[in-house]
N, C-alpha and C positions, 0 to 999 in steps of 0.2 A: 225311374220316376214316372208318374203319370203326366198326362198333358197339362193338367192344372198346375202341378208343381213346376213343370218346365216353364210354363207361362209366367208364373210368379217369379221364378228365378231370373228369367229374361228381363222382365220389367224392373226387378230389383237391381240387376246389374246395370241396366240402362240409367236408372235413377242415380245410382252411386257415381257412375261415370259422368253424368251431367252435373251433379253437385260438385264433383271434384274439379270441374272445368268452369265453375260459375264466374270466376274472376275474368277469365279470357272470353267468356261469352258476353259479359258486360262490355269488355273492351272491343269486341267484334261489333257490337251495336253502335259503338262510338267511332268506329273506323280505324281501330288499331288491331293488328293481326298477330297471330301466334307463330311468328317466324323471326329468326334472328336477323339483324340488319346486315350481317356479314355473310356467312355461308347460307343462311336462309334465303336472302334475296339474291345472292351471287350464284348459288348452285341449285338448291332444292327447287325453287320455283322455275328458274329457266330450264332445268332439265325436264321437269314435268311437262312444261309447255312444249318443248322440243320433241320429246318422245310421243306425246299425245298427237301432235301434228303428223309425225312420221308414221306411227302405227295406224292411225285412222285413215291415212292415205295409202296404206298397203306397203310402206317401206319399212323393213324390219332390221336391216343390217348396217347400212352405210349411208353417210351423208357428208357432202362437201361443206355443209354449214357448221360442222363441229370443228371450230378452229380452222386449220387449213384443210380439214377433211379427216374423218376417222370412222373406224368400225365401231359404231356406238353400242352395238349389241354386247360386245366384250368390254370396251372401255368404260361404259356407263353401267356395267354389271354391279359395280360397287354401290351404285346409287339406285336407279329405278328400272333399268331396261329389262331385268329378269325378276323384278320384285312382284311377288304374287298379289300382295294387297293392292299395289298400284295398278297391276294389270286388270284386276277386277274393277277398280275405280275407273279406268279408261273405258271399260265396257259399259258401265253404268252411265258415265258422263256422256259417252257417245250416243247411247240410246236416248238420253234426255235431250241431246242436241237434235237428233233426228226427229224427235217428237215435238220439237220447238218449245219444249218446256223451259230451256235455257238458250241463250245465244251462243255464238262461237266462243269457246273458252279462251281467255287470255291470261296474262300473268296475274292480273288483279283477281280473276276468278280463282286461281289456284291458291292465292294467299287467303282469300276469304273462306275457301273450302277446308283449310287445315283443321280448324276447330271441330268441324263436323266429322271429318274422317278420323280424327283423334278420339272423339267420343265413341264412334262405332268400333274402332280398334280396341279401346279399353273395355268396352262391353264384351267383345269377343274374348279378350284375355281373361276377364273375370269368369265368364261362363266356362271356358275350357279348363281353367285351373280349378274351379269348383268341382267339375266332373272328375278330374284326376284325383283330387284329395278324397272325394267320395269313393272312388274306385279303390283307394288305399285304406278303406274301412273307416273313414271318418264320417261323421254325420253331416247333413246338408248345411245347417246353419254355421257350425264351426268352419266347415270347408269354405263357405261363402265369405265369411269374415276374413279368413286367412288369404283368400284369393283377392279381396279388395286391397289388402295391404301390399300385395305384390303388384297388382295392376295399377293402382293409384299410388305410385311411389315417386319420390323426387327425381330419380334418375329417368323415369318415364317422361315426365314433363320436360326435363332438360334435353333429353334426346329429341322429342317431338319439336321443341322450339328451335333447336339449332341444326340438327341433322335428322330430319323426320324419319328417314328410312331406318335409322338405328332402332326406333321403337318397335319395328316389325319383329325383331328378335324375340320380344315378349311373347308372341303368339306361339312360337315353335318350341319353347322350353317345356311347357306342360305336355305337348304332343310327344316329345322325346322321352320324357319320364313315363308317360303312359305306355309307350312302346316297350320300354325296359321292364316295367311292372307286368305287362302282358306276357312277356317272355318268361319272367321269373315265376309267375303264378300259374299261367295257363299254357306255357310253351307255344304261344301263338305269335308269330313274327310280323303279321300284317301291319299293325300300327307302327312298329319300329321301322319297317321298310318305307312306309309312307312318310314318316317323320324325317328320316334321313334324306329321302329324295326331296321333300319339300324344303327342308332347311338348306340343302346344298344348292338347289335350283334357285332359291330366293336370294341368297347372298353368301358368297364364298367366305367373306371376312367373318361374318357372325357365325357361320357354320363352324369355322375354326374355333372361335371362342366357346360356342355351345358344346362342341364335341369334347373340349377339355373338361367341361362340367360333366358331360356324360361319362367320361372315363373316371372322374372322381366319384360320381354317384354310384357307378357299378362297383368300384372298389369298396366304398363304405357299405353298400348293400350286401356285399359278400361277407363283411364283418358283422353286419346287423341283419339277421334274417327276421322277417316280420310274420311269417307263417310257418307252421310245422311242415307243410308239404310245399316245397319249392323245388324248382329244377336244380339239378346238381350244377356245380360250377363249370364242368367240362361241357355239359349239355347247353348251358347258357352261352358259353364261349362260342360253341359251334353255331348256335342260332344268331348270335351277334355278328360273327364274321360273315356268314352268308347274307344276312340282312343288310349289312353295310355295303357289301359288294354289289348286291342288287339295287340298293338305294342309290349308290354312287353311279351305277350304270344308267339308271332311270334319269338321274339329274345331269348326266354328262353333256347333254346337248347345250345346257346353260353353263355348267360348272367349268368345263374345259376351256371354252373361249374366254371366259372372264378371268380364269386363273392364268391363262396364257398372256392376256393383256397385263395382268398384275406383274408377272415376272419379266415382261418386256417394257416396263416403265423405268424411268430413271429417278432414283431418290438417293441422296448421299447416305452412306452408312451412319447410323447413330453411334457415336463413339464417346458420349459423355457418361459420367458415372451413374450407375444404377444401384443405389444403396439397398441393402436387404430390408431395412425398416426405416420408416420416417413417421413418428407418432405426432406430428404437428397438427393434423386435422382434428377438428372438434366434432366428432361423429354424433354426439348426442344433442348438441345445441346449435351448431352453425355450419354443418357440412353442405357443400353444394351437390354432392353426388351420392352420399350414403348416410342420409339422415334417418336414424331409426326411430320408430314410434316407441313411446315409453312402455307400451304393453309388451313389446318384444324383450326389452331389458328385464322387466318384471318376471316374465316366464323363464328367462335364462337363469334366474336366481331361485327358481323352485327346484331345488336339488333332488328331492325325492322323485320328481317326474322323470328323471333320467333312467329310472328303472324300467320305464315303459319304452318298448323298442322303437315305436314310430316317433315318439317324442325325441328319443335319443338320436335317431337318424337325422332329423331336421335340426336338432340342437348342435350336433357335430358339424353339419354343413354350414350352419349360421356362424358358429365360432370360427370355422376355417375361413369363411369369406370376410369376417371382421378382421382376421389376421392378414388376409390378402389385401384388404383395403389400406392397411398401413405399410404395405410393402411395395416400394417402387419397382423392385426386381420382378415381382409377380405382375405388376401393371405392365411392365415391359414384355414379360412372357406371354400374357394374354394379347399383346399387341404385336405378335410376331417377332419378339425380341428387338423391337424398335424403341422409340421414345415411350416412357411409361405413360399409360392412359388409364382412365377409370371407366372405360366403356363396358367392361365386363360385369359391373356391379349389379345389374339387373338379376344376375344369378343369385347373389346374396339375398336380394329381396324375395326371390322365390323360396329360398330356404327359410327365411324369416317368416314368410306367410304360412308355410307348412308347420313351423314351430308353434305359431299362435293357434292354428287350426287344431293341432294335436293337444296343446295346452288347454284350450277351451273345452275340448271333449272330456278331459279328465279332471276338471275343476271340482267335480263332486267328490273327489278323493283327497283333496287338499286338507291339510290340518291348519288350524288357526295360527299356530305359532310360526308355521312356514310362511304364511302370508305376510306376517309382520317382519320376518327376517328378510324376505324378498323386497318389501317396501323400504326397509332400512338400507339395504345394500344398493338398491336403485337410487335412493336419495343421495347416498354417499358417492355413487358413481357420477351423478350429475354435478355434485359439488366439486368433485375432483376435476372433471372436464372444464368447468367454469373457472376454477382456480388456476389450472395449469395453462390456460389459453391467454396469453398476454394481450391479445387483441379483442377479447370478448367483452362486449358492453351491452347493456340493455338500453337500446336506443329506438329501434323501429317497432312497428306493429308485430313483425315476425318474431323479434326477440321476446316481446311480452307474451305472445301466444305460446311460444315454446315453453315458457315457464308455467303458464296456465294449464297447458295440456298435460304437464307432469302431474299436477295436483288432481286434475279431472280424471286422468288415466288411473291414478291410484284409487280414486273413489270408485271408478268402474271396476277395478280389480277387486275391491272389497265386495261390491255387489255380486260379482261373479263367484266369489268364494262362499256366499251364503247359499245354503242348500235349499234353494227355492227357484222354481222355473221362471217366475215372473222377474225376479231380480236378476237372474242370469241373462234373460233376454234383454232387459234394460241395460245391463252392463255391455252386452254385445252391440247394441244399437249405439251406445255412447262411443265405443271404440271406432265403429265405422264412421260416424259423423265427425268425430274428433280428427280422424285421419283426413277426411275430406276437407275439413277446415284448415288443417296444416298444409294441404296441397295448395289451397287458395292463397294463404299468406306467403307461401314459398313462391308462388307465381308472381305475386306483387313485388316482393322484396328482392328475390334472387334473380328473377328473369326479367320482369318488366322494368324495374329500376336499375339494379346492379348489372343486369345483362343487356340493357339498352333496347329491349323489345319495344319500349315506348316510342322508338324512332321509326318503327315499321308501321307506317300509317298509309291510308288511302291517299291522303294529300301528298305524302312524300313520293309514293309510287307513280303518281301522275305529274310529278314535278320535273324540273330540268335535271335534278340530281339523279333521277332513275330513268324514267321513260316518259317524257312529256308528249302530249299530242303534237306539238310543233316539231319535235325531233322526228316522230314517226311519219308525219306528213312529208317532211323533207326527204327522208329515206324512201318513202313511197314514190315521190316525184322522180328520184334518180332511177328507180326500177322501171317506172312507166316509160321514161324517155329512152332507156337503153334496152334494146331487144337482144343483146348478146346472149349466147348460151351460158356463159359463165364469166364472172369477174369478182374481184374482192373489193370491199369498201372498208376502210379503216375508220372505226368509230367505237369508242368504249364508254361513251356517256361522260357526263361532267364529273362523276365521282370515280372514274377509272374502274368500271366494273367490266371485267374481261368477257363476261357472258352476255353482254348487251346484244350482240348479234343474234343470239337465240331468242331473246325477248322481242326484239324489233324485226325479226324474221328477214335477215339478209346474210349473205356470205361475207363474213368478216375476216379479220386477221388476228383474232385473239380467242383464248379459251382459258378457263380455270376449272381444273378437274384433278382429282387425286391420282388418276391413272391416265397417262398420255402416251403417245407413240414415242418410244425412246429415240428413234432415228431423227425425229423433228427436234427433240430436246437437245440431242448432241449437236445437231446442226446449229442450234442457237448458241450452245455453250462453248463448243470447241471448233467445229468446222468453219463457221462463219463469224463467230463471236458477235452475234447480233444483240445489241443492248435493248432491253425491254423497258427502260426508264424506271424500273424498280427490280431489285433482285428478289426472287422468290421461287421456290419449287412449285410444282403442280400447276404451272401456268406458262403461257407464252403470249407475246403481244407484239404486233407490228414488225417493221423491218428496220428499226433503228434510224429512220429517216434516210435510208440509203437508196438512191434512185435505181441503181442496177437491180436491186432485189425486187423493188416494186414492179419494174418493167418485165422482168423475166418470170415473175410468179403471179401474174394477173392482178397486181395491186393497182386498180384503175382509179379509185376515188379515195380521197381523204376528207372527212367531215370534222370541222372544228367549231368552237364557239368564236364568234366575232371578237376581235380585240385580244385574242390569245397570244399574238405576236410569235406564232410558231414559224420557224424557218422551214419553208416547204422544200422537199427534195427537188433536184433538177428535173425539169420537164413538166412540172405540175402548174396548172393555170386555173384561175377562178372559173367556176362552171355554173353552179346554182346557189341560191341563197334564200334564207327566210329572214324573219325579223332579227333573230339572235344567232343564226348559224350560217356557216359558209361551207360549200362543198367545192373541192378542187379536183380537177380531172388530169390524169396522166396523159400527156400528149405523145409520149414515147413508148406506149404499151406494146410489148411484143406479143405475137400470137400465142394462144393457149397451147396449141400443139406445134412444136418446132422440130425440124429435121436437120441433121448434120452428119458429116463424115469425119469431123475433127474430134479426136478422142484425147482426153487427158486422163492420167491415172491419179488416184488419190495420193499415192506415194510421191509422184513428181511435184505435187503441190504442197507437200508437207511443210516446206520452208517458205512458201510464197506468202506475200502479203494478202490481206483480205480483199483488196482491190483486184489483185490478180486472180484470185479465186472467183470473184464475181464475174470478171471478164471471161474466165474459162467457161462458166455456166452460160454466158451469152453467146460466145463464139462456137462452142461445141458441147460435148457431153463429158462429164467426169464419172469414171467408172472405177470400181475398187480393184478388180483384176482383169483389165481388158485383154482380149485375145489379139486385137489388131495393133498396129503400130501407133504409138502415142506421140502427141505433140509436146514440145517443151515450152516453158515460159521464160521470158527474160525478166529478171528482177527489176523492180522499180527502185530508183535512188531513194535512200533513206535521208530525209531532210534533217534528221538528228545529227548527221555528220557535220553539218554547218551551223547548228543551232547553238545559241548561247543559253545556258541553263542558269536560272537565278532563283534562289529560295526567297519566298515572300512570307513574312510573318512567322518565320522559324528558321530551321537549318536543314540542309540536305547533304548528307555525306554517306558514302558507301551504300548507296541505294536505300538509305533510311531517312525518312522525312519526319522531323519533329516540329509540329506546329505549336507555337507558344502563345500566339494571339488567338482571338476568338475564331478567326478564319485565316487560313493561309495555304501555302502550297508552292507550286513552281510556275515560273514564267519561262516559256520557250520562245526565244526571239531569233529570227534570222533576217539577213539583210534584204533579200528579195525572193520572190516566188516566180516560177515559170509563168509566162504570160497567159497560157491556156489553162492554168490550174483553176478549177471550179470549186473543189472541196478539198479538205484535208482529213485524212483518217488518222486519228491519234490512238495508238495501241500501247498498252502497258499492263503490268501486273501490280495489283494493289491489295494489301491486306492490313487490317488493323492489328498492330502488335499487342494490343491490350485485349485479351480474350473476353473480358467481362464488359467491354465498352458497348454502348448501344448502337443501333443502326446509325448510319451517317449519310448525309447528302453529299454527292460528288458532282462538281461542276467542271465542265470543259467549255471555256468561254460562256456562251449563253445556254448551252445544253445542260440540262439537269437530269441526273439519275440518282439512285440511292443504293446503298449496300447494307446487308443485314449484319447484325451482331454475330460474332463467331459462336455465341451460345444459343442462337436462335435455332429452333427445330426446322425452320423454313428457309434456311440459307441453302444455296445451291452447291457450295463447296468449290465453285469455280471462281478464280480470282483474276483471270485474264479479261481485259476490257478493250473493246474497240469502239470509238465514238467518231461519228462524222460531224464536222463543223464546216461552215463556209470558209473558203480560203482567206487566210489572214496571216500577216507576217508576225503576229504574236499569238501564242497559244497559252492560255492561263488555266492551270489545273488547281482547283480549290476544294479543300476539305475542312471540317471543323478542327478545333484544337485537339491534339492527340499525337499518337506515335504510330507511324505507318511504315510498312515496307513498300516502296515504290520503285519498280525495276522494269527492265526490258522495254524501255521507251523506244517507240518507233513512230516516225511521221512520214506518211506517203500522200501524194496528191493525186486527185482524180481529174481527168479531162473529159470523159464521156465520149471520146471519139469512137470507142468500140460499140457503145450503145447506139450512137447515131448511125453507124454503119449497119449494124444489125437491123435497126428499124427501117432504114432505107431499102435494104435487101430482103426484108421479110416477105415470105410467100404464105399467104393465107391458104389453109387447107380448104378442101371443098365444103366440108361441114363437120361440126362438132355437136354431139348431143349428149347431155349429162342427164341421167335419169336414175336417181337413187344410187343403187350399187353397181351401176353400169355406165361406162363412158364409151361412146361409139364415135369413131373418127373415119371419115372418108377423105383420102388424099391421092393425088397423082404424083408419084415420085419420079418426075421427069429428070431431076438432077441426079438421080440415083444415089441419094443420100443413104447412109448406112443405118442411121439410128433415128428414132423418134423419142422425144421427151415431152412430158406433160407435168404441170405443177400440182400434181396430186401426190400426197405422201405415200411412200412405200411402206407396206406392212404385210405380214403373212396373211394370206387369205385372198390376195389378188391372183388372178390368172388372166392370160391374154391370148387372143387368137388373131392371126393376121391372115386374111383371106380364108378363114375357116380352119386354119392349121394352128395348133397350139405352139406357142413360143415361150421361151424363158422370160420371165418378168425380171427386168434389170433394176437394180437400185442405182439410180442416176443422180448426179449432182448432190451426192452425199445422202439424200433423204427422199428422193422423188422417183416417180415411175418412168421407166424407159423400156424400149423394145427394139429389136433389130427388124428392119424393114426389108421388103422385096422391091424389085424394080417395077416401075409402072404403077398401075392402079392398086391401092392398098385399102382394104377395109379392116381397120384395127378395132378390136372390141376388148376392153378391159372389164372384167366382172369380179365383184368381191362377194365372198361368203366367209363367215367366221372360220377361223382355223379349225381344221378337222371336222367341218360341219357334217359332211356326208357320213363319215365314220361314226361320229357320235350319235347321229340320227339313227343309224342301224343299231348301235349299242343300246340306245335309249329304248327303242321299240322291242328289242330282244329282251332287255331287262324287265320291262313291264310285263311281257308275255310270260317269262319264267317266274316272275313274282306271283302273277295270277295263278299259274299252275301249281306252284309250291304251296301257296296259301290254301288253295282249294284242297290239295292233298292233305295238308296238316289238319284242315277243318273236318274232313271226312274220315279221318283215321278212327 
């Protein structure tokens, strides 16, 4: 194409992308943003803000601000840390900030920017897809129309609105197909190597999904050859294999750390039914993820077109993905054989776009009777889908539009069938505009209203529910008054958003991410049974109001709303306040870096109470397989031995609790408590015996937490609970009406003598410096303690030097860093790089070099 045609194509793509976003553009002007109120505000925006701040400050791998600390290059690789589109965005935004065109970006900026980055992304998708269809011997205008149906599709807007990085997968599909076609037609592997590398570097999860499509496409292409002269299958296979190896090598510097993080996350296995088919979705009139344009259906019923190879290619792929849409099993397969999800359906829209592009090109060959047969069968299909859907009603603007677009699409189809260039162009314009209109009513009905995007407003983002100026100012006051090198502040916002620390820029005690450090998760679920006040995977939060954990893990401050009546952990006192909020300070905080010679083994604590495990963390160090002599713990008396158990509002027999009233449970009563008892730890196993029952609140005295339904995708699968409550001679456990297994009840009391002693005897080290991926500690080991522990999560990628000599990094206290010390002066330096970083860097550079040499050799043959 010449420059004029390229310019026209660019502005046409930009125009269609803009028209397809008109509804959200109008909402943007009114202060409502294209981001879901849940994951959009909880993950997408906080992660963008967090990564932008770290990348532009020169920190690329690790931060103690990600929950308790994490290697964000790998753990956020599922989101934006290696996302090519976002990395370009960071560069552009940073340049604008340096030029003072914009101020310092904050969460509000990233919310406002989504609509514009989405328009740019869609423009790029339409341009690339048009080029690919043209390369496959389709004319420009049919290619462009087909590309708009792919780029401006309902799944695109759903992805952008809820999980923005999902939409970046749209960019790489046409590149992958172009690479395959270049190998088949020209035996040139360059594009395929680049597409493989870019796809894998960008996101390992969508690389997996797209590569399944690549495999399917290659198999179908082997069955349907489009040209007389194409490379033989063995020759193709050779080029594919070498290209994939080189592409994977080039992407390894990103792909290996993110994949490692994925496999070292904890998520319970999905063990629910995956039926082969479920035809309940109304694909033609009311689908949230795979709503096909009527023109696609019309072309599917032009049976004579199946004789044309390129049409048949895309028709087969379209029909295949329509079948996949109705298959929960395939939804599971595309999701790594986990819970069935419809994230893969952008691939079906690519196939449908190619189908329409090919169909438009051959409309001059259609016979009149075929047109009417297609119209009749299309009308019959829409009637069938309306009739068989028991929930379908014509109520909203969306429902009305979907019916109108059927009639208008048929009219456009008739115009296309007339052997006249002007009517053909008119029909094509109608298709494009009709699709843009459908996207706008979909945005209003399915996303803005039904999807609650109307809640994501500027007013809300600046309110107490998210991140008000008052909250930020109080956080800033804490940081200004405290010059310590590191501490943690517990605050999740008024709406319990775990990533508020990333938004308000402080080291917190919570995080919400699909990929987290498995050691920390097991520390929460099993090792210490820390209750997060709500059961859910992919997140952790706080210390369960347990004083020993706050003190030993740098939990220095707790921020709450005034009047919340929260029972503060032992040792916390009022510190700062604003009009609506109060900050409490931990007066028994232990040093960040602590030394000890007292060693406990994980095995020796396997039967110990949670209080004893906490005390072992404070008194010494807990190691998995210690070489040195280990200390033993004396068991605490179990108050259940003297407790009277009484069922309230139901019955309790053989560890089965049946609550017949609206609320009920158990009362545990004992005559007296030890005089020095400050708190009681209540431990038990609880499971709802009714699998289909919904989530339920669980109360222990005034402490409230919640448990997921057994059918929830987001349950942890862990049913052991430990809850700390103030010492009381009566413990009340309450749940809603239902049938529960409640077993393994234990009651232990805490006195905090161990904490007080550790606080009084604590020796502050000379200095601690935390700088991105490095923690430096200077200390004088006069007491010749054997080990050092710090409250930084253990994960692969850490290495440590003591006085310049490499030492073994120890996994201490179940999930944190430790190291063996030397006598006297010690300079301890912990440094983090992503797993296998140096090896993958070498592989990456070598793969790029070999790719360049191989492509050059193939070009000059």
